[in-house]
N, C-alpha and C positions, 0 to 999 in steps of 0.2 A: 504493500501500499503506500502510497507516496503521500507524506504528510502535508496537509494545506495549512498554512499559517492565516487562520481566518477569522479566529476568536479575538477580538482585542477590546480590552477593558477600557473605559472612559481614563484618560491618565489626568493625574493632578498635575495643576500647573508648576512647571519646572522639572517635573518628571523624566529621564531620559526616553527617547523613542524606544530603545532596546527593551523597556517592560513588557512591550506587546510579546504576549507568551504564544509558543507554538502548541496547536491543539490539533492532534491527528482526528481526523473525521473522513467519513464516506460521503459526505455532502459536496455537491457541486462547488468549485471554486466562486466566491463573490457572493456569499450567504450570510455575512457577517450582520450580527443580530443590530437592529436599528438603534441609533444613538440618539441622545436628545439635543445634541447641538450638532448643526452641519459641519462645522469646520472639524470637530473633532471625529465625526464622521468619516470625511473625506480623509483624514489623516490616517485613520486605522485600516481604511480600504487601500489607500497608497503602500503603506507597509504591508497589508496582507499579501498584494501582487510582489512586491519586492521578496517576500519571504518565500512565495511559492516560487520565485523563479530561482530561489538559492536551494530549493529542495533537492535532494540526492535525485538522480535519475534512476530508477529501478525498471527492469524488463516487465512490459505488461503481461498478463495472463493470455495465452492464445484462445482466439475467439472459437466457437463452436465450428464454424466453418473451417477454420485452419487446423484445428485437432482432428477434423476427418479426413484431412488430405492424406492420401498413403504415403507413407516415409519411403525416402529413395535409398536403395541400397546397391552398393557397386562393389565390383570386384576389380581391380586395377593390376594387369599384369605389366612387369617393368623389367627392363633388361638390366638397370642398376636402381637400387633403393637407397638414397643417402637419407639415414635417418636422424643424424645428430644426435643419437642418443647411443651409439654404439658403431661397429663396424658397418661399412656399407654392405648390401645385400645384393649379389648377382642372382640374376632371374628371380625377382621377388614378385610377393603378391601382398597388396593392401586390401582389406576388406572394409568398407564404410557403411554405416547404418545408423538411422537417425541422426546425423550430422556430425558423428564423432567416428574415430577410428576405431574398430573392433576388433583388428588382428592386422598384425605385419609380419612377415618372415619369408624364408625361403618357399618358393612354389612347391617343393616336394614335401614341405610339412603344413601348409595350409589348404584346407579343403573347402572349396568354394560353394556356398549353399545354392541351392537352386533359386531361390528367388532373389538372387542379385545379378544386376545386369553386368556383364563382363564387357570392361575397357581394356582392350590389347594394345598396349604399348611397349610391346616386349623390345623394340628397337630405339628406346629412348630412357632416358634418366627421370625419375621421381624425386623430388625433395621438398621439405617443408616450405609452406608460403613464407616470403621474405619480409622482414619487419624493419621500418624506417622509425629510428627514435627521435628525430628531429624533422618534422613536417609542417607546412603551413598551407596545404592545398585540399584540407577537408571540408571546407566552405567557401563563404564569400571572403576573398582576401582583403577587400576594402574595409572589414570590420574587426581586424585583429592588433590594431594599434590604436589604443587612447592614450595620448601622448601629454594630457595637461598636468597630471600628476606622475611622480617617478614611480611610485609603488600604487597597485591596482587589485588589491585582493577581492574585490567585490565583483570582479569581471570573471567571466569563464566562456569558452569558444562552443559548447554543445548547443546554445541557442541560436547558432546559425550555420550548423553543420548542413551540408547539402550531400547526403549519400550518393555515392557513385557520379559525381559530377564529371563532366568531361574530362578533368586531369586526372581523376581516379580511375577513370574507363580506360585510359592508355597506362595510368600505374598497373593496373591489374593484366595487362597485356605484357608488363615487364615483370610479371611475378610477384610483384608486392601485394602482400594481402591484409596487412596491419599497419597502421599508422600511428604515432603519438603525435596528434594535432594540437599545435600549441599557438599562443598568441605570439605577436610579433616581437622584436628586440628592441623596439622603440623607446621603452621604459626599463627601469630596473626590474620591477615586478609587473610583468604583463597579465597575469591572472592565472587562471586555471586550465590547464589542457585536458583533452581527452583522448582515451584510447579506444580505436576505433577500426573495424574493417573496412575495407575499399570496395567491396561488392555492392549491389543492389540491395534495396531494404528500406524499411522505416527506422526512425532514430532508435528506437528501442533493439532492432535487429542488428544492426551495425555497431551500437557501444558495446564495449568490452569493459569499460569503467569509469564513470565521470562521478567526481572529479578524478581524475587519473593520473595528474603530475600538477606540482606548481612550477611555473615558468620563470626563471631569473637570468637578467642578463648583466653580466659586469663589463664595463669599460666598452670602447668601439661604438656601437651604434646607439647606446643611450646618452652618450656624451653631448652636452650642450656648449654654446659658446656666449651665452647671455649672462653667465655667472649665476644663476639660481642656485640653491642648495640641491646636490646631485648632479651638477653640470661636469663635475670631474671625478676621478676615481675616489679622492677622499670623502667627498660629499656623498657618493653612490654608498662606498661601504657604511657609512653613517645611517642613511635612509633605508637601508637593506637591513641592517642590525635593529634597528628601532622598531619598524615593522614587524620582524620576525619576533622580536621580543614581546610586543603586544599580542601575537598570536599564540606565543609559548604560554604567558600568562592567563590568558583566557581558556587555554585548553587546561592547566593544570587546575583553575578554579573549578571547571566541569568535571575533573577527573576526581579531586577530592570530593565534590558533592556525590557524585555517583558512588564512591566507595564508602561512602559515609564518614569521611574524614572532615567533613564540612555539612553544616546542618542548614544554612541559608542556601537556596537556589539562586545560582548566578543569573544576571539579568542577560537575556538573549542579545548578542550583537550580531547582526546578520552579515556585517563586513567580515568578521573573523572566524564564522563558523567553519570554512573548509579547512581551517588550521588544524582543527582536531585531528583528522586522519594523518596530516603531515606530520604531527609531533608524536603520535602515537606510532608513528614508522609505519603504516600501512601503505603509503603511496611515497613515490620519492621526490626530490625536486630535480628537475632537469636545467641545467646552467649553461648559458650561453658565455662560455669562459674559454679565453685563447691567451697565449704567450706566457711567458713563466712569472712574471710578477702577477699577473691576473689570476693564474691557478693557484698561487700562493694564498691570494684572497678568500679563494673559495675553499681550499682545504682548512685556513685558518677560522673563518666565518661561519660557514654552514655546516662543516664536519665537526670541527674541535669545538666550537663555542656552542652551536645550536642542537647538534647530534641528530642531524637530518641524514636520511638515506640520499645520496646524492650521486647523480650521474654528470659525469663532465662530457658536455653535449656540444662539443667543436673540439677543442683541445688541439688547436692546430699551432703552426709557427714552431717554437722552439720549446713548447709545453712539454714534449717528451721527456727533457731533460729533469723532470720532476718525477720520473717514474717510480724512483724508489720511495718516495712520500707517498704516492698515490698507492702502491702496493700495500705499504705499511698499513692504510687506511682502508683497504679493502674497497676500492673505489671503482666502478666501471667507467671506461672510457668509450663513447661514440663518437669517433674522431670524423671530423670533414665539415664543411664540403672540401676544402683545401688539402688535398692529398699529399703535398709535397711541397719542398723549399728550396731556396737556394741557401746554403750554409756559408755565411760570410766568410767563417774560419778556415774553411777548406776549400771554398769555391766550388765544391759539388752539389748537385741536385740530391736532397735527401727525401725518402718516402716516410711520411710522418707515421703512418700506422706501423710500418716495419719497423721503425727506431723503436716505438713502444714496445712491440714484441721481442726486439733483440734485448731490451732491459728487463724482461720478464713480465710484463703485463699481460696476464691472459684473459680478463674479463674485458675483451677489447671488440668493438664493431665498427661501423661506420654509417654516416648519414648524410643525405643529399642536402637538406637544409630547402628542400623543395619550395618554391620553384627556382632556386638559385640553381641547383642542379635539377632537371627535370625528374618527376618522381620515378618515372620508369628506368631510370640509367643508375638505381642504387647498384644494382650488380656490377656496374661498370667502375664503381669507385673502389669495389672490391678487386676489381680485375687490375686495377692501376696500383693497389697496393702491393698485391702479387708481384707485379712486375717489379718492385722497388725492394722486395724481399720478405713480404709476408708469404707464409705457407698456404697452399691451396685448402687444406683441411681447415685451418683456422678461419680462413676467408669465408668458406661455407657455414662454418659456425658463427662468425661475425655478421652475416646476413640473417641469421635464425635463432638459435636459442641463446646467444648472448644478448641480443637486443632485448628478447623475452624476460630473461633473468633480471638484467637492469632495470626493466620496467615493471617487474613483479608479475608478470603474467604468464611464466612459464608453466604453471600447473595447465594451462588451456593450450598455448600454441608456442611455436620454436622449435618442435621436434615431431617426427613421426612415430608415436607411443600410442598405445592401447588406451582409449578413454580421453584423448585429447581431441579439441577440434579438427575435424577433417578439412585442414587449409594445406592444401598441396598444390605444387607445381610440376608440369610435366613439360620437359624441354628436350629438344633434339641432341643434346649432349651437356657437358659440362656448362654450367651457366656463366662460368668465369671465361669461357672462350665467346667472343663477340660474334663468332661465326655461328653460334648456334642461337636459338630463339624458342621462345615461349609457345608450345602447341596447344597446352589445355591447363585451364585454372580451376581448382574446385575451392570454395569458400564455405565453412559449415555443412560440407556434404553435398553441396549444390554447384553443378558445373555452371560457372559464371561467364567462360569464356573458352572458346574452342574454335581453332582456327579453320576446321571442316564445315564449321555453321556460320561463324562470323567471318566478317573481312579481317584480315590480319591487321591489327593496329599498329604494330611495333615490331 
């Protein structure tokens, strides 16, 4: 059930607006009881709508018509199955039922049930759907930067998601099945991102988790020249700290109340509600952070001081020189979109992902920052990383299970294992070889792209 913030007592003069209480109800939104004063009524209705907008998104119950649709069941024969959960399987079979993987293994060990439709791709590779940990193409791109204030924890992206939009249709053709759709980097704290599938469907059907992440940007894009607080790195660090501290204290108050350590119920502050899962370490913060000094600020403020689950979501330029400190803190790196740089000390081109790998970073992936790099070219980011020294096995993991782990959704996606979402990509060969291409994509057990039926999009 979605909580509706619609019952609001008349507030005494001077009492903060956050005194409006959240009351779960099954009534339609907008049924707040009549108030004596029109101004008070308008105020309560306004905050009822704001609270409803901040309610967590939960999947809707299937309608009767949906529940009566026959489930899709497939048996996929493949020349090579790359599971990202063990060794590749030559001449493998994957069984898909009710949107999930029900079995995966060698053809000699998997019996295909009679009610499964066989998809024979014995001449092709099958791998998990690819995951981009940093994307801006899940909806209207004109709505992802609100740049009046440097911190915007009251904002979220899933109100303007456009499932399977034109950019995502091409992303699917490139094998991308999940994206971390986040606000832009115009401010230090752009708001809350959503984890979503790239295929068709309603909002409830494509969402994996919302709020999925908090987006923070340090240096670069948020910098200003007009001199207000937050214009430069010193000011940015200050406003990020102060906003996070407010969210941390708010979460502690509610944790103390819910555990019985505090008798008085805290006042609801809609601007800070989503900090609860963040500081309870149920979702990560993804950070537009790059270069040595800026990565230092990320490690110090977000991990050491705030104890957040952090994903370094850029990590470009010379940031890999902090690999030892990153490993010490067990922080994943989703590097990109700039995959290589000219080393001024040596005059040589260095591959950024490969340099992280050489220094021992194993929680390593790549991103496109789409549309900076087109979403469908996620695989090519990994190809270039391999060109400069990353291994092919690690690159495939960096496209799949490593971003899934970093985003805390590996229980559902990122590998081909029994019980996981049936998100898989069938390609003409290794996806790291640009001469190969995607022939079929399945998301949640449904075929969403098939070059024998659709025009080839990429």
